[in-house]
Every structure is written in structure tokens, then in C-alpha cells.
PQR file of N, CA, C, O and H, with PARSE charges and radii, in Angstrom:
ATOM      1  N   MET A   1     193.162 208.917   0.483 -0.4000 1.5000
ATOM      2  CA  MET A   1     194.418 209.564   0.432 -0.0000 2.0000
ATOM      3  C   MET A   1     195.544 208.686   0.896  0.5500 1.7000
ATOM      4  O   MET A   1     195.346 207.674   1.568 -0.5500 1.4000
ATOM      5  N   GLY A   2     196.754 209.108   0.511 -0.4000 1.5000
ATOM      6  CA  GLY A   2     197.908 208.313   0.874 -0.0000 2.0000
ATOM      7  C   GLY A   2     198.306 208.515   2.362  0.5500 1.7000
ATOM      8  O   GLY A   2     197.766 209.320   3.120 -0.5500 1.4000
ATOM      9  H   GLY A   2     196.915 209.930  -0.035  0.4000 1.0000
ATOM     10  N   GLU A   3     199.273 207.717   2.660 -0.4000 1.5000
ATOM     11  CA  GLU A   3     199.772 207.807   4.057 -0.0000 2.0000
ATOM     12  C   GLU A   3     200.741 208.966   4.200  0.5500 1.7000
ATOM     13  O   GLU A   3     201.529 209.237   3.294 -0.5500 1.4000
ATOM     14  H   GLU A   3     199.712 207.063   2.044  0.4000 1.0000
ATOM     15  N   VAL A   4     200.686 209.643   5.323 -0.4000 1.5000
ATOM     16  CA  VAL A   4     201.543 210.772   5.602 -0.0000 2.0000
ATOM     17  C   VAL A   4     202.954 210.256   5.945  0.5500 1.7000
ATOM     18  O   VAL A   4     203.127 209.373   6.784 -0.5500 1.4000
ATOM     19  H   VAL A   4     200.045 209.423   6.059  0.4000 1.0000
ATOM     20  N   VAL A   5     203.949 210.840   5.265 -0.4000 1.5000
ATOM     21  CA  VAL A   5     205.314 210.351   5.422 -0.0000 2.0000
ATOM     22  C   VAL A   5     206.217 211.513   5.894  0.5500 1.7000
ATOM     23  O   VAL A   5     206.210 212.592   5.302 -0.5500 1.4000
ATOM     24  H   VAL A   5     203.808 211.558   4.583  0.4000 1.0000
ATOM     25  N   ASN A   6     206.961 211.284   6.923 -0.4000 1.5000
ATOM     26  CA  ASN A   6     207.944 212.274   7.447 -0.0000 2.0000
ATOM     27  C   ASN A   6     209.185 212.202   6.565  0.5500 1.7000
ATOM     28  O   ASN A   6     209.946 211.239   6.657 -0.5500 1.4000
ATOM     29  H   ASN A   6     206.967 210.408   7.404  0.4000 1.0000
ATOM     30  N   LEU A   7     209.397 213.174   5.737 -0.4000 1.5000
ATOM     31  CA  LEU A   7     210.501 213.213   4.758 -0.0000 2.0000
ATOM     32  C   LEU A   7     211.849 213.192   5.424  0.5500 1.7000
ATOM     33  O   LEU A   7     212.780 212.572   4.909 -0.5500 1.4000
ATOM     34  H   LEU A   7     208.779 213.956   5.662  0.4000 1.0000
ATOM     35  N   ASN A   8     211.985 213.863   6.574 -0.4000 1.5000
ATOM     36  CA  ASN A   8     213.238 213.901   7.303 -0.0000 2.0000
ATOM     37  C   ASN A   8     213.636 212.483   7.778  0.5500 1.7000
ATOM     38  O   ASN A   8     214.798 212.088   7.687 -0.5500 1.4000
ATOM     39  H   ASN A   8     211.229 214.366   6.992  0.4000 1.0000
ATOM     40  N   ARG A   9     212.667 211.757   8.271 -0.4000 1.5000
ATOM     41  CA  ARG A   9     212.858 210.424   8.726 -0.0000 2.0000
ATOM     42  C   ARG A   9     213.224 209.488   7.570  0.5500 1.7000
ATOM     43  O   ARG A   9     214.057 208.591   7.699 -0.5500 1.4000
ATOM     44  H   ARG A   9     211.723 212.079   8.344  0.4000 1.0000
ATOM     45  N   PHE A  10     212.561 209.742   6.433 -0.4000 1.5000
ATOM     46  CA  PHE A  10     212.814 208.929   5.231 -0.0000 2.0000
ATOM     47  C   PHE A  10     214.279 209.186   4.741  0.5500 1.7000
ATOM     48  O   PHE A  10     214.977 208.246   4.361 -0.5500 1.4000
ATOM     49  H   PHE A  10     211.884 210.471   6.328  0.4000 1.0000
ATOM     50  N   ARG A  11     214.719 210.443   4.757 -0.4000 1.5000
ATOM     51  CA  ARG A  11     216.101 210.758   4.304 -0.0000 2.0000
ATOM     52  C   ARG A  11     217.134 210.127   5.243  0.5500 1.7000
ATOM     53  O   ARG A  11     218.145 209.594   4.787 -0.5500 1.4000
ATOM     54  H   ARG A  11     214.152 211.207   5.065  0.4000 1.0000
ATOM     55  N   LYS A  12     216.884 210.188   6.512 -0.4000 1.5000
ATOM     56  CA  LYS A  12     217.800 209.578   7.491 -0.0000 2.0000
ATOM     57  C   LYS A  12     217.901 208.133   7.341  0.5500 1.7000
ATOM     58  O   LYS A  12     218.988 207.570   7.464 -0.5500 1.4000
ATOM     59  H   LYS A  12     216.062 210.621   6.882  0.4000 1.0000
ATOM     60  N   ALA A  13     216.787 207.479   7.072 -0.4000 1.5000
ATOM     61  CA  ALA A  13     216.741 206.019   6.928 -0.0000 2.0000
ATOM     62  C   ALA A  13     217.537 205.625   5.639  0.5500 1.7000
ATOM     63  O   ALA A  13     218.280 204.644   5.613 -0.5500 1.4000
ATOM     64  H   ALA A  13     215.903 207.936   6.972  0.4000 1.0000
ATOM     65  N   ARG A  14     217.338 206.435   4.596 -0.4000 1.5000
ATOM     66  CA  ARG A  14     218.051 206.092   3.338 -0.0000 2.0000
ATOM     67  C   ARG A  14     219.566 206.317   3.554  0.5500 1.7000
ATOM     68  O   ARG A  14     220.369 205.508   3.090 -0.5500 1.4000
ATOM     69  H   ARG A  14     216.735 207.232   4.617  0.4000 1.0000
ATOM     70  N   ALA A  15     219.966 207.394   4.244 -0.4000 1.5000
ATOM     71  CA  ALA A  15     221.400 207.603   4.483 -0.0000 2.0000
ATOM     72  C   ALA A  15     221.986 206.527   5.313  0.5500 1.7000
ATOM     73  O   ALA A  15     223.132 206.137   5.091 -0.5500 1.4000
ATOM     74  H   ALA A  15     219.313 208.052   4.621  0.4000 1.0000
ATOM     75  N   LYS A  16     221.244 206.021   6.272 -0.4000 1.5000
ATOM     76  CA  LYS A  16     221.723 204.992   7.184 -0.0000 2.0000
ATOM     77  C   LYS A  16     221.892 203.689   6.376  0.5500 1.7000
ATOM     78  O   LYS A  16     222.835 202.940   6.630 -0.5500 1.4000
ATOM     79  H   LYS A  16     220.313 206.339   6.452  0.4000 1.0000
ATOM     80  N   ALA A  17     221.005 203.405   5.414 -0.4000 1.5000
ATOM     81  CA  ALA A  17     221.134 202.238   4.592 -0.0000 2.0000
ATOM     82  C   ALA A  17     222.342 202.300   3.722  0.5500 1.7000
ATOM     83  O   ALA A  17     223.018 201.289   3.532 -0.5500 1.4000
ATOM     84  H   ALA A  17     220.238 204.014   5.208  0.4000 1.0000
ATOM     85  N   GLU A  18     222.649 203.487   3.170 -0.4000 1.5000
ATOM     86  CA  GLU A  18     223.848 203.633   2.333 -0.0000 2.0000
ATOM     87  C   GLU A  18     225.124 203.518   3.172  0.5500 1.7000
ATOM     88  O   GLU A  18     226.116 202.960   2.702 -0.5500 1.4000
ATOM     89  H   GLU A  18     222.100 204.308   3.324  0.4000 1.0000
ATOM     90  N   GLN A  19     225.118 204.028   4.387 -0.4000 1.5000
ATOM     91  CA  GLN A  19     226.303 203.857   5.248 -0.0000 2.0000
ATOM     92  C   GLN A  19     226.485 202.436   5.611  0.5500 1.7000
ATOM     93  O   GLN A  19     227.633 201.995   5.676 -0.5500 1.4000
ATOM     94  H   GLN A  19     224.312 204.482   4.769  0.4000 1.0000
ATOM     95  N   GLU A  20     225.449 201.658   5.859 -0.4000 1.5000
ATOM     96  CA  GLU A  20     225.610 200.235   6.184 -0.0000 2.0000
ATOM     97  C   GLU A  20     226.162 199.456   4.970  0.5500 1.7000
ATOM     98  O   GLU A  20     226.964 198.534   5.121 -0.5500 1.4000
ATOM     99  H   GLU A  20     224.517 202.016   5.807  0.4000 1.0000
ATOM    100  N   LYS A  21     225.714 199.848   3.778 -0.4000 1.5000
ATOM    101  CA  LYS A  21     226.261 199.176   2.601 -0.0000 2.0000
ATOM    102  C   LYS A  21     227.728 199.424   2.386  0.5500 1.7000
ATOM    103  O   LYS A  21     228.470 198.518   2.007 -0.5500 1.4000
ATOM    104  H   LYS A  21     225.062 200.596   3.655  0.4000 1.0000
ATOM    105  N   LEU A  22     228.159 200.665   2.628 -0.4000 1.5000
ATOM    106  CA  LEU A  22     229.527 201.026   2.538 -0.0000 2.0000
ATOM    107  C   LEU A  22     230.354 200.334   3.652  0.5500 1.7000
ATOM    108  O   LEU A  22     231.473 199.893   3.392 -0.5500 1.4000
ATOM    109  H   LEU A  22     227.556 201.401   2.936  0.4000 1.0000
ATOM    110  N   ALA A  23     229.837 200.240   4.834 -0.4000 1.5000
ATOM    111  CA  ALA A  23     230.539 199.567   5.935 -0.0000 2.0000
ATOM    112  C   ALA A  23     230.683 198.094   5.589  0.5500 1.7000
ATOM    113  O   ALA A  23     231.745 197.526   5.842 -0.5500 1.4000
ATOM    114  H   ALA A  23     228.928 200.598   5.045  0.4000 1.0000
ATOM    115  N   GLU A  24     229.689 197.457   5.035 -0.4000 1.5000
ATOM    116  CA  GLU A  24     229.789 196.044   4.644 -0.0000 2.0000
ATOM    117  C   GLU A  24     230.937 195.854   3.589  0.5500 1.7000
ATOM    118  O   GLU A  24     231.758 194.944   3.706 -0.5500 1.4000
ATOM    119  H   GLU A  24     228.826 197.918   4.829  0.4000 1.0000
ATOM    120  N   GLU A  25     230.955 196.710   2.605 -0.4000 1.5000
ATOM    121  CA  GLU A  25     232.012 196.634   1.572 -0.0000 2.0000
ATOM    122  C   GLU A  25     233.393 196.834   2.253  0.5500 1.7000
ATOM    123  O   GLU A  25     234.338 196.133   1.892 -0.5500 1.4000
ATOM    124  H   GLU A  25     230.289 197.449   2.510  0.4000 1.0000
ATOM    125  N   ASN A  26     233.537 197.738   3.195 -0.4000 1.5000
ATOM    126  CA  ASN A  26     234.801 197.963   3.823 -0.0000 2.0000
ATOM    127  C   ASN A  26     235.212 196.795   4.711  0.5500 1.7000
ATOM    128  O   ASN A  26     236.395 196.473   4.817 -0.5500 1.4000
ATOM    129  H   ASN A  26     232.769 198.307   3.488  0.4000 1.0000
ATOM    130  N   ARG A  27     234.252 196.179   5.332 -0.4000 1.5000
ATOM    131  CA  ARG A  27     234.541 195.019   6.164 -0.0000 2.0000
ATOM    132  C   ARG A  27     235.082 193.871   5.267  0.5500 1.7000
ATOM    133  O   ARG A  27     236.013 193.158   5.644 -0.5500 1.4000
ATOM    134  H   ARG A  27     233.291 196.441   5.246  0.4000 1.0000
ATOM    135  N   ALA A  28     234.476 193.721   4.088 -0.4000 1.5000
ATOM    136  CA  ALA A  28     234.939 192.635   3.168 -0.0000 2.0000
ATOM    137  C   ALA A  28     236.320 192.968   2.646  0.5500 1.7000
ATOM    138  O   ALA A  28     237.133 192.064   2.457 -0.5500 1.4000
ATOM    139  H   ALA A  28     233.720 194.300   3.782  0.4000 1.0000
ATOM    140  N   LYS A  29     236.619 194.263   2.404 -0.4000 1.5000
ATOM    141  CA  LYS A  29     237.857 194.619   1.824 -0.0000 2.0000
ATOM    142  C   LYS A  29     238.995 194.629   2.830  0.5500 1.7000
ATOM    143  O   LYS A  29     240.084 194.145   2.522 -0.5500 1.4000
ATOM    144  H   LYS A  29     235.959 194.998   2.558  0.4000 1.0000
ATOM    145  N   HIS A  30     238.768 195.182   4.057 -0.4000 1.5000
ATOM    146  CA  HIS A  30     239.852 195.383   4.967 -0.0000 2.0000
ATOM    147  C   HIS A  30     239.780 194.480   6.167  0.5500 1.7000
ATOM    148  O   HIS A  30     240.712 194.495   6.971 -0.5500 1.4000
ATOM    149  H   HIS A  30     237.884 195.575   4.307  0.4000 1.0000
ATOM    150  N   GLY A  31     238.771 193.717   6.342 -0.4000 1.5000
ATOM    151  CA  GLY A  31     238.593 192.910   7.553 -0.0000 2.0000
ATOM    152  C   GLY A  31     239.153 191.537   7.429  0.5500 1.7000
ATOM    153  O   GLY A  31     238.542 190.600   7.941 -0.5500 1.4000
ATOM    154  H   GLY A  31     238.014 193.704   5.689  0.4000 1.0000
ATOM    155  N   ARG A  32     240.268 191.347   6.789 -0.4000 1.5000
ATOM    156  CA  ARG A  32     240.897 190.007   6.692 -0.0000 2.0000
ATOM    157  C   ARG A  32     242.024 189.899   7.676  0.5500 1.7000
ATOM    158  O   ARG A  32     242.663 190.886   8.039 -0.5500 1.4000
ATOM    159  H   ARG A  32     240.764 192.109   6.373  0.4000 1.0000
ATOM    160  N   THR A  33     242.261 188.649   8.109 -0.4000 1.5000
ATOM    161  CA  THR A  33     243.355 188.435   9.057 -0.0000 2.0000
ATOM    162  C   THR A  33     244.672 188.369   8.298  0.5500 1.7000
ATOM    163  O   THR A  33     244.677 188.266   7.072 -0.5500 1.4000
ATOM    164  H   THR A  33     241.742 187.847   7.813  0.4000 1.0000
ATOM    165  N   LYS A  34     245.772 188.427   9.008 -0.4000 1.5000
ATOM    166  CA  LYS A  34     247.110 188.373   8.351 -0.0000 2.0000
ATOM    167  C   LYS A  34     247.272 187.093   7.587  0.5500 1.7000
ATOM    168  O   LYS A  34     247.843 187.089   6.497 -0.5500 1.4000
ATOM    169  H   LYS A  34     245.768 188.511  10.005  0.4000 1.0000
ATOM    170  N   SER A  35     246.792 186.029   8.123 -0.4000 1.5000
ATOM    171  CA  SER A  35     246.993 184.704   7.458 -0.0000 2.0000
ATOM    172  C   SER A  35     246.144 184.615   6.195  0.5500 1.7000
ATOM    173  O   SER A  35     246.565 184.021   5.203 -0.5500 1.4000
ATOM    174  H   SER A  35     246.328 186.032   9.009  0.4000 1.0000
ATOM    175  N   GLU A  36     244.932 185.212   6.229 -0.4000 1.5000
ATOM    176  CA  GLU A  36     244.094 185.259   5.014 -0.0000 2.0000
ATOM    177  C   GLU A  36     244.789 186.063   3.898  0.5500 1.7000
ATOM    178  O   GLU A  36     244.782 185.666   2.732 -0.5500 1.4000
ATOM    179  H   GLU A  36     244.590 185.695   7.036  0.4000 1.0000
ATOM    180  N   LYS A  37     245.376 187.181   4.279 -0.4000 1.5000
ATOM    181  CA  LYS A  37     246.020 188.036   3.286 -0.0000 2.0000
ATOM    182  C   LYS A  37     247.275 187.284   2.748  0.5500 1.7000
ATOM    183  O   LYS A  37     247.557 187.347   1.551 -0.5500 1.4000
ATOM    184  H   LYS A  37     245.381 187.504   5.226  0.4000 1.0000
ATOM    185  N   ALA A  38     247.998 186.600   3.597 -0.4000 1.5000
ATOM    186  CA  ALA A  38     249.208 185.826   3.139 -0.0000 2.0000
ATOM    187  C   ALA A  38     248.762 184.711   2.171  0.5500 1.7000
ATOM    188  O   ALA A  38     249.368 184.490   1.122 -0.5500 1.4000
ATOM    189  H   ALA A  38     247.769 186.548   4.569  0.4000 1.0000
ATOM    190  N   LYS A  39     247.680 184.020   2.568 -0.4000 1.5000
ATOM    191  CA  LYS A  39     247.216 182.923   1.695 -0.0000 2.0000
ATOM    192  C   LYS A  39     246.790 183.453   0.317  0.5500 1.7000
ATOM    193  O   LYS A  39     247.107 182.842  -0.704 -0.5500 1.4000
ATOM    194  H   LYS A  39     247.188 184.199   3.420  0.4000 1.0000
ATOM    195  N   ALA A  40     246.071 184.587   0.285 -0.4000 1.5000
ATOM    196  CA  ALA A  40     245.677 185.204  -0.969 -0.0000 2.0000
ATOM    197  C   ALA A  40     246.868 185.600  -1.784  0.5500 1.7000
ATOM    198  O   ALA A  40     246.870 185.388  -2.996 -0.5500 1.4000
ATOM    199  H   ALA A  40     245.813 185.083   1.114  0.4000 1.0000
ATOM    200  N   GLY A  41     247.915 186.184  -1.155 -0.4000 1.5000
ATOM    201  CA  GLY A  41     249.114 186.514  -1.830 -0.0000 2.0000
ATOM    202  C   GLY A  41     249.816 185.343  -2.436  0.5500 1.7000
ATOM    203  O   GLY A  41     250.282 185.414  -3.573 -0.5500 1.4000
ATOM    204  H   GLY A  41     247.913 186.355  -0.169  0.4000 1.0000
ATOM    205  N   THR A  42     249.902 184.259  -1.695 -0.4000 1.5000
ATOM    206  CA  THR A  42     250.519 183.006  -2.163 -0.0000 2.0000
ATOM    207  C   THR A  42     249.757 182.458  -3.389  0.5500 1.7000
ATOM    208  O   THR A  42     250.352 182.069  -4.394 -0.5500 1.4000
ATOM    209  H   THR A  42     249.524 184.201  -0.771  0.4000 1.0000
ATOM    210  N   GLU A  43     248.463 182.444  -3.268 -0.4000 1.5000
ATOM    211  CA  GLU A  43     247.660 181.961  -4.421 -0.0000 2.0000
ATOM    212  C   GLU A  43     247.847 182.800  -5.664  0.5500 1.7000
ATOM    213  O   GLU A  43     247.906 182.290  -6.783 -0.5500 1.4000
ATOM    214  H   GLU A  43     247.980 182.760  -2.452  0.4000 1.0000
ATOM    215  N   GLN A  44     247.942 184.128  -5.438 -0.4000 1.5000
ATOM    216  CA  GLN A  44     248.148 185.012  -6.588 -0.0000 2.0000
ATOM    217  C   GLN A  44     249.514 184.834  -7.239  0.5500 1.7000
ATOM    218  O   GLN A  44     249.630 184.913  -8.462 -0.5500 1.4000
ATOM    219  H   GLN A  44     247.895 184.543  -4.529  0.4000 1.0000
ATOM    220  N   ASP A  45     250.570 184.589  -6.419 -0.4000 1.5000
ATOM    221  CA  ASP A  45     251.903 184.306  -6.891 -0.0000 2.0000
ATOM    222  C   ASP A  45     251.913 183.056  -7.729  0.5500 1.7000
ATOM    223  O   ASP A  45     252.495 183.018  -8.813 -0.5500 1.4000
ATOM    224  H   ASP A  45     250.475 184.525  -5.426  0.4000 1.0000
ATOM    225  N   ARG A  46     251.236 181.990  -7.195 -0.4000 1.5000
ATOM    226  CA  ARG A  46     251.193 180.718  -7.852 -0.0000 2.0000
ATOM    227  C   ARG A  46     250.519 180.849  -9.230  0.5500 1.7000
ATOM    228  O   ARG A  46     250.999 180.307 -10.226 -0.5500 1.4000
ATOM    229  H   ARG A  46     250.763 182.020  -6.315  0.4000 1.0000
ATOM    230  N   SER A  47     249.404 181.577  -9.257 -0.4000 1.5000
ATOM    231  CA  SER A  47     248.700 181.724 -10.561 -0.0000 2.0000
ATOM    232  C   SER A  47     249.494 182.577 -11.534  0.5500 1.7000
ATOM    233  O   SER A  47     249.443 182.342 -12.742 -0.5500 1.4000
ATOM    234  H   SER A  47     249.014 182.017  -8.448  0.4000 1.0000
ATOM    235  N   ASP A  48     250.228 183.562 -11.032 -0.4000 1.5000
ATOM    236  CA  ASP A  48     251.087 184.334 -11.933 -0.0000 2.0000
ATOM    237  C   ASP A  48     252.227 183.469 -12.517  0.5500 1.7000
ATOM    238  O   ASP A  48     252.520 183.554 -13.710 -0.5500 1.4000
ATOM    239  H   ASP A  48     250.269 183.752 -10.052  0.4000 1.0000
ATOM    240  N   ARG A  49     252.871 182.633 -11.664 -0.4000 1.5000
ATOM    241  CA  ARG A  49     253.906 181.804 -12.185 -0.0000 2.0000
ATOM    242  C   ARG A  49     253.371 180.768 -13.183  0.5500 1.7000
ATOM    243  O   ARG A  49     254.020 180.440 -14.177 -0.5500 1.4000
ATOM    244  H   ARG A  49     252.634 182.564 -10.695  0.4000 1.0000
ATOM    245  N   ASP A  50     252.197 180.277 -12.890 -0.4000 1.5000
ATOM    246  CA  ASP A  50     251.563 179.289 -13.808 -0.0000 2.0000
ATOM    247  C   ASP A  50     251.280 179.957 -15.194  0.5500 1.7000
ATOM    248  O   ASP A  50     251.485 179.360 -16.251 -0.5500 1.4000
ATOM    249  H   ASP A  50     251.670 180.543 -12.083  0.4000 1.0000
ATOM    250  N   LEU A  51     250.808 181.197 -15.124 -0.4000 1.5000
ATOM    251  CA  LEU A  51     250.479 181.848 -16.360 -0.0000 2.0000
ATOM    252  C   LEU A  51     251.742 182.264 -17.125  0.5500 1.7000
ATOM    253  O   LEU A  51     251.763 182.219 -18.355 -0.5500 1.4000
ATOM    254  H   LEU A  51     250.641 181.681 -14.265  0.4000 1.0000
ATOM    255  N   ASP A  52     252.796 182.669 -16.400 -0.4000 1.5000
ATOM    256  CA  ASP A  52     254.068 182.955 -17.055 -0.0000 2.0000
ATOM    257  C   ASP A  52     254.669 181.720 -17.711  0.5500 1.7000
ATOM    258  O   ASP A  52     255.301 181.814 -18.764 -0.5500 1.4000
ATOM    259  H   ASP A  52     252.779 182.706 -15.401  0.4000 1.0000
ATOM    260  N   GLY A  53     254.474 180.583 -17.099 -0.4000 1.5000
ATOM    261  CA  GLY A  53     254.992 179.350 -17.710 -0.0000 2.0000
ATOM    262  C   GLY A  53     254.300 178.942 -18.911  0.5500 1.7000
ATOM    263  O   GLY A  53     254.837 178.115 -19.648 -0.5500 1.4000
ATOM    264  H   GLY A  53     253.961 180.506 -16.244  0.4000 1.0000
ATOM    265  N   LYS A  54     253.116 179.451 -19.202 -0.4000 1.5000
ATOM    266  CA  LYS A  54     252.318 179.037 -20.343 -0.0000 2.0000
ATOM    267  C   LYS A  54     252.467 180.023 -21.507  0.5500 1.7000
ATOM    268  O   LYS A  54     251.871 179.826 -22.566 -0.5500 1.4000
ATOM    269  H   LYS A  54     252.680 180.123 -18.603  0.4000 1.0000
ATOM    270  N   LYS A  55     253.273 181.097 -21.309 -0.4000 1.5000
ATOM    271  CA  LYS A  55     253.429 182.102 -22.325 -0.0000 2.0000
ATOM    272  C   LYS A  55     254.273 181.527 -23.461  0.5500 1.7000
ATOM    273  O   LYS A  55     255.200 180.748 -23.241 -0.5500 1.4000
ATOM    274  H   LYS A  55     253.758 181.256 -20.449  0.4000 1.0000
ATOM    275  N   LEU A  56     253.935 181.922 -24.637 -0.4000 1.5000
ATOM    276  CA  LEU A  56     254.706 181.576 -25.867 -0.0000 2.0000
ATOM    277  C   LEU A  56     255.769 182.629 -26.057  0.5500 1.7000
ATOM    278  O   LEU A  56     255.510 183.826 -25.924 -0.5500 1.4000
ATOM    279  H   LEU A  56     253.182 182.555 -24.815  0.4000 1.0000
ATOM    280  N   THR A  57     256.990 182.166 -26.375 -0.4000 1.5000
ATOM    281  CA  THR A  57     258.053 183.126 -26.632 -0.0000 2.0000
ATOM    282  C   THR A  57     258.295 183.390 -28.074  0.5500 1.7000
ATOM    283  O   THR A  57     259.170 184.184 -28.418 -0.5500 1.4000
ATOM    284  H   THR A  57     257.199 181.195 -26.484  0.4000 1.0000
TER
END
């Protein structure tokens, strides 16, 4: 016979794993410093200007 499994414990473990995954995504999205955000904005502006300069009129 198979091993006896506590379904309540299994559900809680699965829910905890999903919460940890969501927390990791939120840390990546919102956990940047002010200087990192500014640097990303500057790089985005530079790439936008570069792309605008290459447009054909």
C-alpha cells in the first residue's frame, strides 16, 4: 500500500509555496533602490532616443 498523506498538510504546503513564489516576484519588481530605478529610466530614455533617431521619415 501507499504512504498515508495528510491532505490538509499537503494543501498548506502547496499554498505556502505559491505565496513564496509571489513574494519572490514582488521583491524583484518592487525591491529596487532609488538609484537602480533612476539608472533603468536613464537607459530606457537613451534607447528610446536611439530608436527615434533611426526612424525613417
